[in-house]
C-alpha positions, -999 to +999 in steps of 0.1 A: -014-304-245+000-270-248+026-249-241+018-223-218+042-193-202+025-186-165+036-146-148+039-163-106+039-141-081+019-158-057+015-204-051+000-207-080-010-247-094-004-244-134-010-278-147-033-305-132-022-341-147+009-345-161+038-325-183+069-307-188+087-273-177+105-264-203+121-231-187+121-204-158+131-171-157+136-154-119+141-121-108+138-103-071+147-067-058+159-084-027+194-081-007+196-115+006+195-152-017+159-159-025+149-194-029+117-208-054+105-240-050+084-265-079+066-293-070+051-325-091+014-316-070-017-297-072-007-272-041+026-262-030+037-293-008+045-329-016+077-340-037+096-310-048+109-314-082+136-285-080+146-260-054+162-228-071+181-200-048+187-170-068+211-147-054+203-104-054+236-106-079+218-137-104+192-119-100+175-120-133+178-158-135+176-184-166+169-219-164+162-239-192+157-273-198+165-288-228+147-312-251+147-345-237+161-328-207+127-313-194+121-309-160+089-333-159+056-339-136+030-366-131+003-350-108+005-314-116+029-277-113+030-256-082+052-230-078+059-217-045+076-184-054+087-167-019+094-133-025+101-135-067+088-132-097+087-166-118+080-171-152+071-205-157+069-222-197+050-257-197+039-282-213+003-298-200-031-301-191-038-268-182 
């Protein structure tokens, strides 16, 4: 396993297999709140890990999962960014 940082602007499978999400930075320039979904899956479907809504006033929003509370996944990690740019720092098989 290794730590990687991934810039996501469209539905992206980041990992296949188990791992952990360390942090997310979410930004957008839309005038309304935007939603980012992350899945414990190889595609943007199935078990949701986390859903984050970010209002225009809160952009960019950083979410850090401190050790030992990393957000864990088993099948894989897929991020559906909607109209957002998302920077994902994670550990797992690539």
